[in-house]
ZARONU-961654 format. One record per residue: residue number from 0; chain; x, y, z of N, C-alpha, C in turn. Coordinates in nm, 2 decimals, padded with zeros to 4 digits. Layout:
BEGIN
resi->NUM, chain->A, n_c1->X, n_c2->Y, n_c3->Z, ca_c1->X, ca_c2->Y, ca_c3->Z, c_c1->X, c_c2->Y, c_c3->Z
...
// end
This chain:
BEGIN
resi->0, chain->A, n_c1->-00.46, n_c2->-02.02, n_c3->-03.54, ca_c1->-00.27, ca_c2->-02.01, ca_c3->-03.48, c_c1->-00.26, c_c2->-02.02, c_c3->-03.37
resi->1, chain->A, n_c1->-00.17, n_c2->-02.09, n_c3->-03.29, ca_c1->-00.20, ca_c2->-02.12, ca_c3->-03.16, c_c1->-00.10, c_c2->-02.01, c_c3->-03.10
resi->2, chain->A, n_c1->-00.10, n_c2->-01.97, n_c3->-02.97, ca_c1->-00.07, ca_c2->-01.85, ca_c3->-02.91, c_c1->00.10, c_c2->-01.87, c_c3->-02.85
resi->3, chain->A, n_c1->00.20, n_c2->-01.82, n_c3->-02.87, ca_c1->00.33, ca_c2->-01.85, ca_c3->-02.81, c_c1->00.30, c_c2->-01.83, c_c3->-02.67
resi->4, chain->A, n_c1->00.26, n_c2->-01.85, n_c3->-02.60, ca_c1->00.30, ca_c2->-01.83, ca_c3->-02.42, c_c1->00.38, c_c2->-01.72, c_c3->-02.37
resi->5, chain->A, n_c1->00.50, n_c2->-01.82, n_c3->-02.43, ca_c1->00.62, ca_c2->-01.77, ca_c3->-02.36, c_c1->00.72, c_c2->-01.64, c_c3->-02.43
resi->6, chain->A, n_c1->00.65, n_c2->-01.58, n_c3->-02.52, ca_c1->00.66, ca_c2->-01.43, ca_c3->-02.58, c_c1->00.56, c_c2->-01.39, c_c3->-02.52
resi->7, chain->A, n_c1->00.47, n_c2->-01.39, n_c3->-02.46, ca_c1->00.34, ca_c2->-01.29, ca_c3->-02.46, c_c1->00.39, c_c2->-01.22, c_c3->-02.33
resi->8, chain->A, n_c1->00.34, n_c2->-01.11, n_c3->-02.32, ca_c1->00.36, ca_c2->-01.02, ca_c3->-02.24, c_c1->00.23, c_c2->-00.97, c_c3->-02.16
resi->9, chain->A, n_c1->00.23, n_c2->-00.91, n_c3->-02.04, ca_c1->00.13, ca_c2->-00.93, ca_c3->-01.98, c_c1->00.06, c_c2->-00.80, c_c3->-01.92
resi->10, chain->A, n_c1->-00.02, n_c2->-00.73, n_c3->-01.89, ca_c1->-00.06, ca_c2->-00.63, ca_c3->-01.93, c_c1->-00.07, c_c2->-00.60, c_c3->-01.76
resi->11, chain->A, n_c1->00.02, n_c2->-00.47, n_c3->-01.68, ca_c1->-00.05, ca_c2->-00.46, ca_c3->-01.54, c_c1->-00.19, c_c2->-00.47, c_c3->-01.53
resi->12, chain->A, n_c1->-00.20, n_c2->-00.49, n_c3->-01.40, ca_c1->-00.38, ca_c2->-00.45, ca_c3->-01.35, c_c1->-00.38, c_c2->-00.34, c_c3->-01.30
resi->13, chain->A, n_c1->-00.46, n_c2->-00.25, n_c3->-01.31, ca_c1->-00.42, ca_c2->-00.12, ca_c3->-01.21, c_c1->-00.47, c_c2->-00.15, c_c3->-01.07
resi->14, chain->A, n_c1->-00.50, n_c2->-00.23, n_c3->-00.99, ca_c1->-00.49, ca_c2->-00.30, ca_c3->-00.91, c_c1->-00.38, c_c2->-00.31, c_c3->-00.87
resi->15, chain->A, n_c1->-00.28, n_c2->-00.36, n_c3->-00.75, ca_c1->-00.16, ca_c2->-00.39, ca_c3->-00.66, c_c1->-00.21, c_c2->-00.46, c_c3->-00.65
resi->16, chain->A, n_c1->-00.11, n_c2->-00.63, n_c3->-00.71, ca_c1->-00.16, ca_c2->-00.76, ca_c3->-00.66, c_c1->-00.14, c_c2->-00.78, c_c3->-00.52
resi->17, chain->A, n_c1->-00.03, n_c2->-00.75, n_c3->-00.47, ca_c1->00.01, ca_c2->-00.81, ca_c3->-00.31, c_c1->00.07, c_c2->-00.65, c_c3->-00.27
resi->18, chain->A, n_c1->00.01, n_c2->-00.66, n_c3->-00.12, ca_c1->00.11, ca_c2->-00.53, ca_c3->-00.05, c_c1->00.19, c_c2->-00.50, c_c3->-00.08
resi->19, chain->A, n_c1->00.20, n_c2->-00.34, n_c3->-00.10, ca_c1->00.35, ca_c2->-00.27, ca_c3->-00.08, c_c1->00.39, c_c2->-00.27, c_c3->00.03
resi->20, chain->A, n_c1->00.52, n_c2->-00.19, n_c3->-00.01, ca_c1->00.62, ca_c2->-00.20, ca_c3->00.12, c_c1->00.67, c_c2->-00.09, c_c3->00.17
resi->21, chain->A, n_c1->00.70, n_c2->00.01, n_c3->00.11, ca_c1->00.75, ca_c2->00.13, ca_c3->00.12, c_c1->00.66, c_c2->00.26, c_c3->00.07
resi->22, chain->A, n_c1->00.71, n_c2->00.38, n_c3->00.12, ca_c1->00.63, ca_c2->00.48, ca_c3->00.10, c_c1->00.63, c_c2->00.53, c_c3->-00.02
resi->23, chain->A, n_c1->00.72, n_c2->00.52, n_c3->-00.10, ca_c1->00.73, ca_c2->00.57, ca_c3->-00.23, c_c1->00.61, c_c2->00.54, c_c3->-00.33
resi->24, chain->A, n_c1->00.59, n_c2->00.33, n_c3->-00.32, ca_c1->00.51, ca_c2->00.33, ca_c3->-00.39, c_c1->00.37, c_c2->00.35, c_c3->-00.37
resi->25, chain->A, n_c1->00.34, n_c2->00.39, n_c3->-00.22, ca_c1->00.26, ca_c2->00.48, ca_c3->-00.21, c_c1->00.18, c_c2->00.66, c_c3->-00.24
resi->26, chain->A, n_c1->00.31, n_c2->00.69, n_c3->-00.27, ca_c1->00.31, ca_c2->00.79, ca_c3->-00.29, c_c1->00.26, c_c2->00.79, c_c3->-00.49
resi->27, chain->A, n_c1->00.36, n_c2->00.70, n_c3->-00.52, ca_c1->00.29, ca_c2->00.65, ca_c3->-00.67, c_c1->00.20, c_c2->00.60, c_c3->-00.70
resi->28, chain->A, n_c1->00.08, n_c2->00.55, n_c3->-00.59, ca_c1->-00.04, ca_c2->00.46, ca_c3->-00.60, c_c1->-00.11, c_c2->00.63, c_c3->-00.57
resi->29, chain->A, n_c1->-00.08, n_c2->00.72, n_c3->-00.48, ca_c1->-00.16, ca_c2->00.82, ca_c3->-00.45, c_c1->-00.19, c_c2->00.94, c_c3->-00.60
resi->30, chain->A, n_c1->-00.03, n_c2->00.95, n_c3->-00.65, ca_c1->-00.04, ca_c2->01.03, ca_c3->-00.80, c_c1->-00.12, c_c2->00.92, c_c3->-00.86
resi->31, chain->A, n_c1->-00.15, n_c2->00.85, n_c3->-00.85, ca_c1->-00.23, ca_c2->00.78, ca_c3->-01.01, c_c1->-00.37, c_c2->00.78, c_c3->-00.99
resi->32, chain->A, n_c1->-00.44, n_c2->00.85, n_c3->-00.85, ca_c1->-00.55, ca_c2->00.87, ca_c3->-00.81, c_c1->-00.66, c_c2->00.78, c_c3->-00.69
resi->33, chain->A, n_c1->-00.51, n_c2->00.70, n_c3->-00.67, ca_c1->-00.60, ca_c2->00.68, ca_c3->-00.49, c_c1->-00.60, c_c2->00.70, c_c3->-00.43
resi->34, chain->A, n_c1->-00.68, n_c2->00.74, n_c3->-00.35, ca_c1->-00.71, ca_c2->00.77, ca_c3->-00.18, c_c1->-00.70, c_c2->00.69, c_c3->-00.08
resi->35, chain->A, n_c1->-00.63, n_c2->00.79, n_c3->00.06, ca_c1->-00.63, ca_c2->00.71, ca_c3->00.19, c_c1->-00.78, c_c2->00.72, c_c3->00.20
resi->36, chain->A, n_c1->-00.80, n_c2->00.57, n_c3->00.28, ca_c1->-00.96, ca_c2->00.57, ca_c3->00.34, c_c1->-00.85, c_c2->00.60, c_c3->00.46
resi->37, chain->A, n_c1->-00.94, n_c2->00.69, n_c3->00.55, ca_c1->-00.90, ca_c2->00.70, ca_c3->00.69, c_c1->-01.02, c_c2->00.61, c_c3->00.82
resi->38, chain->A, n_c1->-00.92, n_c2->00.58, n_c3->00.89, ca_c1->-00.83, ca_c2->00.63, ca_c3->00.97, c_c1->-00.71, c_c2->00.49, c_c3->00.94
resi->39, chain->A, n_c1->-00.58, n_c2->00.56, n_c3->00.92, ca_c1->-00.51, ca_c2->00.40, ca_c3->00.88, c_c1->-00.47, c_c2->00.32, c_c3->01.02
resi->40, chain->A, n_c1->-00.45, n_c2->00.21, n_c3->01.01, ca_c1->-00.43, ca_c2->00.16, ca_c3->01.17, c_c1->-00.32, c_c2->00.13, c_c3->01.17
resi->41, chain->A, n_c1->-00.24, n_c2->00.12, n_c3->01.27, ca_c1->-00.10, ca_c2->00.08, ca_c3->01.34, c_c1->-00.13, c_c2->-00.02, c_c3->01.41
resi->42, chain->A, n_c1->-00.07, n_c2->-00.16, n_c3->01.34, ca_c1->-00.10, ca_c2->-00.27, ca_c3->01.44, c_c1->00.05, c_c2->-00.34, c_c3->01.41
resi->43, chain->A, n_c1->00.13, n_c2->-00.45, n_c3->01.48, ca_c1->00.22, ca_c2->-00.53, ca_c3->01.50, c_c1->00.24, c_c2->-00.60, c_c3->01.32
resi->44, chain->A, n_c1->00.36, n_c2->-00.55, n_c3->01.27, ca_c1->00.38, ca_c2->-00.60, ca_c3->01.17, c_c1->00.39, c_c2->-00.79, c_c3->01.22
resi->45, chain->A, n_c1->00.25, n_c2->-00.80, n_c3->01.08, ca_c1->00.28, ca_c2->-00.94, ca_c3->01.10, c_c1->00.42, c_c2->-01.07, c_c3->01.02
resi->46, chain->A, n_c1->00.51, n_c2->-00.99, n_c3->00.98, ca_c1->00.66, ca_c2->-00.99, ca_c3->01.00, c_c1->00.74, c_c2->-01.02, c_c3->01.11
resi->47, chain->A, n_c1->00.66, n_c2->-00.90, n_c3->01.17, ca_c1->00.77, ca_c2->-00.93, ca_c3->01.30, c_c1->00.69, c_c2->-00.91, c_c3->01.40
resi->48, chain->A, n_c1->00.59, n_c2->-01.03, n_c3->01.39, ca_c1->00.54, ca_c2->-01.00, ca_c3->01.56, c_c1->00.64, c_c2->-01.06, c_c3->01.69
resi->49, chain->A, n_c1->00.76, n_c2->-01.11, n_c3->01.66, ca_c1->00.86, ca_c2->-01.12, ca_c3->01.79, c_c1->00.92, c_c2->-01.01, c_c3->01.85
resi->50, chain->A, n_c1->00.88, n_c2->-00.89, n_c3->01.74, ca_c1->01.02, ca_c2->-00.81, ca_c3->01.73, c_c1->00.89, c_c2->-00.66, c_c3->01.82
resi->51, chain->A, n_c1->00.76, n_c2->-00.70, n_c3->01.78, ca_c1->00.68, ca_c2->-00.60, ca_c3->01.85, c_c1->00.73, c_c2->-00.47, c_c3->01.74
resi->52, chain->A, n_c1->00.74, n_c2->-00.51, n_c3->01.64, ca_c1->00.76, ca_c2->-00.38, ca_c3->01.55, c_c1->00.65, c_c2->-00.31, c_c3->01.50
resi->53, chain->A, n_c1->00.59, n_c2->-00.21, n_c3->01.45, ca_c1->00.46, ca_c2->-00.15, ca_c3->01.39, c_c1->00.47, c_c2->-00.13, c_c3->01.26
resi->54, chain->A, n_c1->00.34, n_c2->-00.19, n_c3->01.21, ca_c1->00.33, ca_c2->-00.17, ca_c3->01.05, c_c1->00.21, c_c2->-00.06, c_c3->01.09
resi->55, chain->A, n_c1->00.16, n_c2->00.02, n_c3->00.92, ca_c1->00.07, ca_c2->00.07, ca_c3->00.88, c_c1->-00.01, c_c2->00.01, c_c3->00.74
resi->56, chain->A, n_c1->-00.17, n_c2->-00.02, n_c3->00.88, ca_c1->-00.23, ca_c2->-00.05, ca_c3->00.72, c_c1->-00.30, c_c2->00.02, c_c3->00.68
resi->57, chain->A, n_c1->-00.32, n_c2->00.01, n_c3->00.55, ca_c1->-00.37, ca_c2->00.17, ca_c3->00.47, c_c1->-00.48, c_c2->00.15, c_c3->00.37
resi->58, chain->A, n_c1->-00.57, n_c2->00.12, n_c3->00.35, ca_c1->-00.66, ca_c2->00.13, ca_c3->00.28, c_c1->-00.66, c_c2->00.17, c_c3->00.18
resi->59, chain->A, n_c1->-00.67, n_c2->00.22, n_c3->00.06, ca_c1->-00.65, ca_c2->00.25, ca_c3->-00.04, c_c1->-00.79, c_c2->00.27, c_c3->-00.12
resi->60, chain->A, n_c1->-00.87, n_c2->00.38, n_c3->-00.23, ca_c1->-00.99, ca_c2->00.30, ca_c3->-00.25, c_c1->-00.97, c_c2->00.43, c_c3->-00.37
resi->61, chain->A, n_c1->-01.01, n_c2->00.36, n_c3->-00.55, ca_c1->-01.01, ca_c2->00.45, ca_c3->-00.62, c_c1->-01.12, c_c2->00.42, c_c3->-00.74
resi->62, chain->A, n_c1->-01.23, n_c2->00.47, n_c3->-00.79, ca_c1->-01.43, ca_c2->00.42, ca_c3->-00.81, c_c1->-01.46, c_c2->00.36, c_c3->-00.70
resi->63, chain->A, n_c1->-01.43, n_c2->00.23, n_c3->-00.79, ca_c1->-01.52, ca_c2->00.07, ca_c3->-00.69, c_c1->-01.36, c_c2->-00.02, c_c3->-00.65
resi->64, chain->A, n_c1->-01.28, n_c2->00.03, n_c3->-00.72, ca_c1->-01.15, ca_c2->-00.06, ca_c3->-00.59, c_c1->-01.11, c_c2->-00.01, c_c3->-00.50
resi->65, chain->A, n_c1->-01.07, n_c2->-00.14, n_c3->-00.41, ca_c1->-00.99, ca_c2->-00.12, ca_c3->-00.30, c_c1->-00.90, c_c2->-00.17, c_c3->-00.28
resi->66, chain->A, n_c1->-00.77, n_c2->-00.13, n_c3->-00.20, ca_c1->-00.62, ca_c2->-00.23, ca_c3->-00.20, c_c1->-00.60, c_c2->-00.17, c_c3->-00.07
resi->67, chain->A, n_c1->-00.54, n_c2->-00.30, n_c3->-00.01, ca_c1->-00.47, ca_c2->-00.29, ca_c3->00.13, c_c1->-00.35, c_c2->-00.24, c_c3->00.08
resi->68, chain->A, n_c1->-00.24, n_c2->-00.19, n_c3->00.19, ca_c1->-00.11, ca_c2->-00.19, ca_c3->00.20, c_c1->-00.06, c_c2->-00.16, c_c3->00.27
resi->69, chain->A, n_c1->00.10, n_c2->-00.21, n_c3->00.31, ca_c1->00.09, ca_c2->-00.25, ca_c3->00.47, c_c1->00.24, c_c2->-00.16, c_c3->00.46
resi->70, chain->A, n_c1->00.28, n_c2->-00.06, n_c3->00.55, ca_c1->00.42, ca_c2->-00.05, ca_c3->00.51, c_c1->00.51, c_c2->-00.02, c_c3->00.70
resi->71, chain->A, n_c1->00.60, n_c2->-00.03, n_c3->00.68, ca_c1->00.66, ca_c2->-00.05, ca_c3->00.82, c_c1->00.70, c_c2->00.10, c_c3->00.87
resi->72, chain->A, n_c1->00.69, n_c2->00.09, n_c3->01.01, ca_c1->00.72, ca_c2->00.20, ca_c3->01.05, c_c1->00.84, c_c2->00.27, c_c3->01.05
resi->73, chain->A, n_c1->00.85, n_c2->00.35, n_c3->01.03, ca_c1->00.96, ca_c2->00.45, ca_c3->00.99, c_c1->00.92, c_c2->00.61, c_c3->01.02
resi->74, chain->A, n_c1->01.05, n_c2->00.70, n_c3->01.02, ca_c1->00.99, ca_c2->00.84, ca_c3->01.09, c_c1->00.94, c_c2->00.90, c_c3->00.96
resi->75, chain->A, n_c1->01.01, n_c2->00.86, n_c3->00.82, ca_c1->00.97, ca_c2->00.89, ca_c3->00.73, c_c1->00.79, c_c2->00.91, c_c3->00.71
resi->76, chain->A, n_c1->00.75, n_c2->00.79, n_c3->00.76, ca_c1->00.58, ca_c2->00.77, ca_c3->00.75, c_c1->00.53, c_c2->00.82, c_c3->00.83
resi->77, chain->A, n_c1->00.61, n_c2->00.87, n_c3->00.93, ca_c1->00.51, ca_c2->00.99, ca_c3->01.04, c_c1->00.51, c_c2->01.05, c_c3->01.01
resi->78, chain->A, n_c1->00.63, n_c2->01.12, n_c3->00.93, ca_c1->00.61, ca_c2->01.26, ca_c3->00.91, c_c1->00.50, c_c2->01.31, c_c3->00.76
resi->79, chain->A, n_c1->00.49, n_c2->01.16, n_c3->00.68, ca_c1->00.38, ca_c2->01.15, ca_c3->00.58, c_c1->00.22, c_c2->01.16, c_c3->00.62
resi->80, chain->A, n_c1->00.21, n_c2->01.10, n_c3->00.72, ca_c1->00.10, ca_c2->01.11, ca_c3->00.77, c_c1->00.01, c_c2->01.27, c_c3->00.88
resi->81, chain->A, n_c1->00.12, n_c2->01.27, n_c3->00.97, ca_c1->00.16, ca_c2->01.42, ca_c3->01.03, c_c1->00.13, c_c2->01.50, c_c3->00.89
resi->82, chain->A, n_c1->00.19, n_c2->01.54, n_c3->00.87, ca_c1->00.17, ca_c2->01.61, ca_c3->00.70, c_c1->00.05, c_c2->01.67, c_c3->00.62
resi->83, chain->A, n_c1->-00.02, n_c2->01.53, n_c3->00.57, ca_c1->-00.15, ca_c2->01.49, ca_c3->00.55, c_c1->-00.25, c_c2->01.51, c_c3->00.67
resi->84, chain->A, n_c1->-00.24, n_c2->01.53, n_c3->00.76, ca_c1->-00.35, ca_c2->01.49, ca_c3->00.84, c_c1->-00.46, c_c2->01.37, c_c3->00.87
resi->85, chain->A, n_c1->-00.35, n_c2->01.26, n_c3->00.86, ca_c1->-00.42, ca_c2->01.13, ca_c3->00.87, c_c1->-00.42, c_c2->01.08, c_c3->00.98
resi->86, chain->A, n_c1->-00.55, n_c2->01.08, n_c3->00.99, ca_c1->-00.51, ca_c2->00.97, ca_c3->01.19, c_c1->-00.55, c_c2->00.84, c_c3->01.19
resi->87, chain->A, n_c1->-00.44, n_c2->00.81, n_c3->01.28, ca_c1->-00.38, ca_c2->00.68, ca_c3->01.29, c_c1->-00.49, c_c2->00.61, c_c3->01.41
resi->88, chain->A, n_c1->-00.49, n_c2->00.52, n_c3->01.37, ca_c1->-00.59, ca_c2->00.43, ca_c3->01.55, c_c1->-00.50, c_c2->00.28, c_c3->01.55
// end
């Protein structure tokens, strides 16, 4: 019997497909068993090179999986990193 691809649902992957962009999504991943690999890198945001804004490049690991997420600079991100004693370079 032929499959009806228009009505099939895709199962989400356990690893994110694209970089996340907010702290809430990072917290969800941490609750799902991901761990932050230190140090976190503070670099010019790829999207904001002209303005000089920073973004935090965070590598997450879980079992044999690794994922990179990029979060824009904010006071909330600073607090999160300080509260968890996560080094930033």
